[in-house]
C-alpha positions, -999 to 999 in steps of 0.1 A, spaced: -117 -210 -69 -94 -203 -100 -63 -172 -102 -88 -149 -127 -118 -149 -101 -88 -146 -71 -79 -111 -91 -115 -100 -99 -129 -105 -64 -101 -85 -53 -110 -55 -74 -142 -56 -65 -137 -52 -31 -116 -23 -39 -146 -12 -56 -123 -6 -90 -138 -14 -124 -103 -31 -139 -71 -42 -123 -47 -21 -117 -13 -19 -134 10 -32 -103 -8 -63 -106 -8 -96 -119 -14 -135 -124 23 -150 -135 14 -187 -132 -24 -193 -136 -48 -219 -118 -78 -234 -127 -84 -249 -89 -70 -231 -63 -77 -246 -27 -48 -240 -7 -32 -204 -10 -1 -193 8 -3 -151 12 24 -129 21 37 -92 21 63 -101 -5 75 -136 -18 109 -149 -30 116 -186 -40 122 -199 -7 81 -193 -4 80 -210 -39 95 -241 -24 75 -239 11 45 -237 -11 56 -266 -33 63 -284 -2 31 -281 20 8 -287 -6 -1 -252 -10 -22 -243 -48 -11 -208 -49 14 -184 -34 -9 -150 -33 22 -118 -21 11 -86 -21 36 -68 -34 50 -71 -69 66 -96 -84 83 -86 -116 70 -91 -147 45 -60 -161 33 -55 -123 68 -42 -117 68 -21 -145 36 -8 -145 39 7 -114 51 40 -123 14 42 -139 1 32 -106 19 65 -90 -12 88 -109 -32 79 -80 -12 100 -58 -29 127 -79 -61 118 -73 -56 114 -31 -43 149 -31 -69 159 -52 -94 142 -24 -75 171 -2 -81 203 -22 -49 203 -45 -54 219 -73 -52 188 -103 -20 210 -118 -1 207 -88 -9 175 -81 2 160 -115 31 176 -115 40 164 -80 35 130 -99 54 133 -131 88 143 -106 76 110 -89 77 92 -123 107 108 -132 132 102 -105 118 66 -95 116 55 -137 154 46 -138 147 21 -105 118 5 -125 138 3 -157 168 -17 -143 150 -44 -123 154 -80 -134 112 -82 -143 113 -121 -150 136 -131 -120 110 -154 -98 82 -152 -124 111 -172 -145 116 -198 -114 76 -203 -105 67 -216 -142 99 -237 -135 92 -251 -108 54 -251 -112 43 -230 -88 11 -208 -94 17 -175 -87 4 -137 -84 0 -106 -65 -30 -79 -59 -9 -50 -48 -36 -15 -53 -67 -29 -50 -53 -39 -10 -39 -11 -7 -68 11 -16 -95 -6 5 -65 3 37 -61 37 29 -105 38 24 -102 21 58 -77 43 76 -95 74 64 -126 65 77 -113 57 111 -89 93 114 -130 109 99 -148 95 127 -126 110 151 -121 144 135 -138 174 153 -128 215 146 -102 211 179 -88 176 169 -48 175 173 -22 147 154 -25 128 189 -66 125 179 -57 106 147 -31 84 157 -51 72 184 -83 63 159 -60 44 136 -43 22 169 -77 9 175 -72 -8 138 -61 -40 147 -37 -42 124 -18 -14 142 -28 -30 173 -5 -58 172 22 -48 150 56 -47 162 62 -10 149 44 18 161 27 51 142 52 80 146 52 117 142 83 123 122 74 158 118 55 179 140 43 168 173 16 151 184 -1 179 200 -2 202 171 -36 207 155 -47 179 126 -63 207 107 -62 200 70 -50 161 63 -49 138 40 -40 101 38 -16 95 10 -17 56 6 -28 36 -24 -9 50 -49 18 22 -60 46 33 -32 56 66 -10 52 104 -24 78 109 -7 89 148 -10 74 156 -41 39 146 -31 42 158 3 54 190 -14 22 190 -31 2 189 -1 16 210 18 20 238 -5 -15 236 -11 -24 241 23 -28 203 40 -15 205 77 -10 168 84 -2 142 59 -3 108 64 22 79 51 28 42 55 67 45 49 92 73 41 128 75 25 154 90 51 164 112 26 131 121 14 121 130 51 154 153 53 141 176 28 106 175 40 114 188 76 143 216 63 114 229 44 83 224 65 94 212 96 94 252 108 56 255 93 39 240 118 34 212 94 25 175 101 43 138 90 22 112 103 37 75 92 20 46 103 42 20 92 51 -4 62 37 -41 69 14 -28 94 -3 -3 68 -3 -31 38 -18 -59 62 -56 -39 66 -63 -46 34 -50 -77 26 -67 -91 51 -99 -80 35 -90 -104 9 -77 -129 31 -112 -127 43 -129 -129 14 -112 -158 1 -116 -179 36 -152 -169 36 -154 -187 4 -140 -215 12 -102 -213 4 -73 -224 31 -56 -190 36 -20 -190 55 -3 -159 65 33 -155 63 57 -129 56 48 -98 74 15 -102 74 -1 -89 105 -37 -104 113 -61 -90 137 
């Protein structure tokens, strides 16, 4: 396979029509047989790949380039997820705009060519696949909760359902109820994953203010968590945080299995929790 075929495969597995803005092939390859795959990648991983004879370093998170800068656009997928949960489009888009405004300076200051330039210098093929894997993971988490949902379901029922997913079973981290209680009614809920990064206060606020009772995030900034708790902690709302690398691993493993089925050797490192 070449790197374009790998990207096309990921996009297809996610049911998407085109490559999202937070994905990129930084150094292409026409012949990939052995892949070193991780949640993140750095110079050490590039050198390990060269030393061990891998044809490609495949990371999940953006590593610079257009993918790191384009992630602001991917935040808009939070609005789609909010709308699925019944949040009015106007409120969903307003939450995303506030999120984009807050994070844009950090995106703008990045040294976006650091790792790609070193990959080019070393001649190591390098790419990242972010949103397609996250969208796969979001759908699988959503499906797991939906199967366990009843009129009397508690937050604990949803957590138990997620914990039957191998990546959560095998992770060193656990699923945490960061606001509310496991015994609380699940109520209306939404998995807010697959949109570039955590939606923080702004996206959670839009959900809670528009009738959502339980929000599932894969990680949350401590300052945003405090703000969410201060505002909604006494309003019988729940925030469940599933764990970053375990949650990311769900979708990444789907791509890894698909590559292996096509005869590609894939070694998983850098945080990937294998089933």
